[in-house]
Steps between C-alpha positions, in 0.01 A plus 500: 500500500640839402558739788303826486685786334668738745501873444821702497570860593548568127145375439362749752681791333390408145220678315258422351385233744418150370181515297496880513645577157156620400388770255446837665375834374199320355287698258332509162567688181254789455300299245478210751623253237816407685633455853823677595730413786854526637694176521842338492510178298838428661361523853709805593397839637565665161163540332376546144156605378300216345180495295254210476253514210162389638377375163801302378668418830832627362731664751813703438729761652414850380749693717823365641701671777625842386873568543618586852195340665644160593744614770366679805834672553459683167159649577469873573445579869151638442401173335664299779303692763174449313574128475558492874165664570333248271691212670612394152774240452448435129707660223466542123150603395324574827218722373330576170204691360288482186327811369126445557369635169793505259425432131782241504622318812742729683707363787715698744774336711718700742844377593867583518445870559292559186183393319438239230215473248357221289248604234296235322709188447825694489805472722540660839693822439639774726309828508728794419473779755379270779825468693441538873122461464312386810140373530433512126146451369361483146208720406178303432548532123867407523623813326684650798694396807486699822777458755685673782862606473687676780170571674319665209230362268568455128308380194678340206339421160584144394536627142819678608615840614599653829297441815277789602541612860167568673634608841803714580541538875648171624784524746639303790195402706240609242373272223227501238336179385661263752343312790640633825661251741192447720269440204738247348596323821179510704197598291533268201529788252817476292408760237501877499331580164206368296404541131143609422294250297533708182873559549477878490566566870711364783410527868812516716608549859750753626664371821692753709722338764750785534392568857567138605853467642737279306580162648849388390583138425874442477638214292756366745607202290618679186848617404381855435286727714135469399216662692133470407268772627135414552222730617335253733181611681519355850184434701349824627721713274404688180407316183559610144263777387302381199344697216301355211488649152384424148733580213378553143747303287459713186532843659692425820238689703483379861185526712544455875208338683358613833520206741351696789632694799660200673839451336624236745352215298584194297396469138420132501376433145459698179318392183287623214133435446427376143351841411819684595417617854780448753430300817721529807494304825614735779594340832526704820830503689347292781381249234146491635328701226502422127340724238444428133518840329405559136640783288312564175475779243745725689250522786589473871536150636179323600499239779322188376574267791623568851576223747614532859606188680664392824768413579631557145419462131674229304544615143384275218562517125416774256147633467317323216268720294257332265430653160173650625679674788393260773767400751613159620618573853631283781476573869575342839216683673341163591829379646580301185590641159203469266388638167239769442349643185451875525339744259692776325442732796645249747175380660470126565280315253558154641733287707655235274671280759450450874584262782776408751763471228690752291556592138877508457522638146283607207609336174283712273154561359333352193267790429337333200375217722482712818731276705766583759788257550684484831709288740385437857533300823140374485594130530779542756752762613767244411392491136415738219244430231377694199138609465266714296185682600244684283492878517123458528548310827484136595704221651872491410598209275818314586713438189785292646466152643846385611571558870792738550602847391366653178591835346347634181529747213197594289550576130383828344137442405464219752520200264800329666614449858850399608503275807828448688454222755709301743464325834732363765510175300515633142739757345348794313328456166327756280209447264302734277124443526274596211204642693271488198612192308605277789852426373786459748847573360814418703729799543743336743490141621594422857849353525485120539622508856348468843619553855611139543717504187676810635549348843255748652209458739162652418426747783201409717227750581410546867253722682598687816261692724600852607431628850179670384376185325604606148608203286852537359650296219845345512721283281728235648807356331539166674855415604677210338563196720687623808616358829260626761260796487580763237577864574272763347585787266235764432520661155338837567372797306185601682450848353210650304440440130685167501361148527754218530280195564340426164420192294762581239812330365711789632429375851644160415815638336598718796838331494638652818207356694540167319876490566445555872237226500751267337737583785241372745321823593127570497441824307172684553340801330201673656301790360429691819235765550609808306596310185314494172225297333244496781330838478549840659400404855759222507770736375394783732606313815839671469354851482714741704687221679723298273706227659229382740236261361753374246721371783199364692390301196845363426521387862158335456645322197787361706258388774297321232810325366587386850191280488616317188707183526872522435533875571735651758342834589783582741732560203339767281662735252355765271617675185357761266577787266381861497176494706594141572833625633314742725268223620802278566642766729171553681456125553848475655455812711139461615480122531852390598356204688380359166755611238866424566658572157419755231628622162368849420559612141471869408280570805316819585612570857309821572205614291604865524773400253268363234299687237181701531271311263542158658561586862232765549236277342541250782644705786397862448781751550752493786343821636148349499598161636820534706416210733422270207829585330697448822346159568542394136871589498752218524741757644281543807512126568867434415583439866265200498710296257587158640535279193752493219448764230648531152439833325527505119486824300615656174670835554355659183141402585299809400173358636582374851818697557801336662450768764231276650751227576761756608259651754421155638870424532538814712205397721629144540847629586359734763306208647806272491326247277700283258401468134640374170517714187506426127520807276518539123663838422380511137156337525161660540195335657636151432800350322447450127816338366531124536823502703350745747182293527696179559712668766193641671312169498800311639542749783128507587463123498822438690381743766164329543654152505768604748265643761199272464 
């Protein structure tokens, strides 16, 4: 009998994971006759753009990696920072856009510090005059490209000529047409300008951060002196001041819009109604009030929808306007995100979905057949399925049958639906479903592997009861045969907007967890109160007091494991990254009787050192909630450390600054508490190169094995 395959440290550091070389960037050509996707036939992280003809089944590469896009070290810093905010590892073609209404297919691909075009069936060619372009976007007709260069907005005809500059006042700390840091990092808005449907106008944002002090990040691991300067808005401190304007492309005339007397706001979403009116979602600084404001015919803005919600508003996707002006809106006012149909003035016509489950995304609308397509947790929070519901009302129809995790993309016109599905037992596959003819066309077949063939164990689902009776879901990686009861390692995240326990292949190919299990450890993940996928009330448990219920629930998870056979609950470790790093610290510091070892990667150590958009949503400002900030600070509890702690941090992390770990080191030193430290002078939020990843994994695993 062949012995089960054993993982190596090199396996843990390798991407993509087994079974996860799957098409991404899924979409359709504007005529909906073909599927487009990003993929590496070689199984690497260097992607090309592929096209699959839905009629013939033929597939081919239509855009290979542009020059200077296959080596991360060659990328411009602005592009590297944007990749970091998008948590993007892939190289080559990582984004693309088709013009919506071009007379011949027109494809735009950014990369290597310039832009590339493919017109019709021609070759991908560089666009003269596009050097240094950022955030490029084709006009709907495909005749022009808008982009930002050095903080100003430009328009370039694809027929040739010099780019026309629409704004002229950019300087250090002031940009036109770019998403400011908070929008990109925390609000899910990565754009700063938007073409009108007829291509004659561009709405754009002016973001003024000149009043925000510079935060320097020094590259300590380079031969030369290199200092990055970021204008980072810390919790309770000023944000960027935003203005919104519409530029006439032909004349260059700029019209500034009146967003109201309160300038301390977030501009959450911007989009055009089909008739050319501009719609703006304006979010208050405290993130409790959201207004949908419409600007039409050069008239003052008109509020169509206003929502106020406690303890905060979670933003959803863009506003969807139907051709007749009616609005497809989603809201958590019932405690769960559901869909509403509203008239053109914003009044509710009917509720489209309801119940103790949540709509997680809207895939699109087939207006001809009056159907809305969406993904939701209706069957289980551990799964996602795809549904449709009539705009006229009625019971949602489930479109997917296989248990697990489904994600979808609806074709323009609504004739085809892409379904990406996997489960803990089955790697991802993608099919295209003909919603009118019934055909099912494979886009990507699941790799012919399973957990057993990889030497992995399928994680088990368990249910834990929180102190208030709330059911919590966990995933257990059973230890391989071991002598005596197995120690426990908690793999933690625990923060909002993330769900780790899901019926998806990605759970199975968490190779660090699987490696530890092969070493005889029981690894457990638990989505505590405050995490995502269970509705607003479940998430709101952390409101104004982070680092409390999360620790309580993780302790409850350990107590639950203690009741299982073969588990040694006296030897418990915990590791996590980012919010998981913070939760690791709080578990060690607030429950030292339970957790004896921890690895905290890139941890927030005091929320006054994190950004406005994220921190104030959950904690308010330090001035409003000083006691909550003090109790949520790892610095305030540093003297309570009893177990072994390894801190891991990249010194050029522009999200969770290395300053967080440095401040904790000072507090631990003052308290006379020992710690271990692993730093990466030239890495950001996590190591990216393979050697760095291997080194990190070896150190983390050795630490856990040594002290458990």
